[in-house]
N, C-alpha and C positions, 0 to 999 in steps of 0.2 A: 340838602335833601329836597327842599321845596322845588328847586329847579329841575331836579331829576324826575320827580313825579309829574311835573308840568310837561316835560319833553315826552315822556312815555304816553301820557294821557292824550296829548295833542296828536300824536302819531296814530292813535287808535280811533278817534272820533271823526264824525263828519263835520262837526261844528267846533273847530279848535278855538275860535274866538270866545266861546262860552265856557272854556275850562278855567276854573278858579281853584287855587290851592291856598289855604290859610294854615298858618303854623301857630300852635299853642304849646307853650312850654310848661310842663308840670315838674314836680320835684324829681321824679324818677324816670320821666319819659318825655319825648317830644311827640305831639299828636299832630299829624297832617290831615286836614280835612279837604277832600277832593269833591268838587261840585262840577257836574257836567250837565248838558241839556238833557231833558227827560228822554228824548229819542235816542240819545247815545248811551244811556245808562246800561243797557244790555251789552254793549260793546266793551265797556270798561269792566263789568262784572264777569262776563263770559258764561259759558254753559257750565252750570254746576259751581260757579265761582272760581274757575280755573285761572282766568286772567287776573282777577283781583289777588288771588293767592300768589301768582307769579310776581306781581308788582311788589307785594309784601316781602317776598323772598329776596328780590333785588335790593329793596330798602334795608333789609336785615344785613345783607352782605356789605352794602355800602356804609352802614353805620357800625360795623364791627369794631372800629378803632375808638369809637366814642364811649363815654361812660354811661350814656343814657340810651334807653331803647327808643326806637322810632316806630310809632304806630300809625296805621293808615285807616282813616274813616271815610267811607264813600257815601256821599249824600246824593 
């Protein structure tokens, strides 16, 4: 899942070298924290949060076979 978020984020931003994804495992979920350059934050979130919501939808579909939920936190 971590690699999926990295690929999507790097395709969206102007500074792909600054994309960082960390993974934190909890009891009931896996939390992925996405960090990008300050200038690229708007590109990842999108107008009204549409792009962030789309990334979360892709993650939900990709994690459907797992027993844990995958959550995305954008910093």
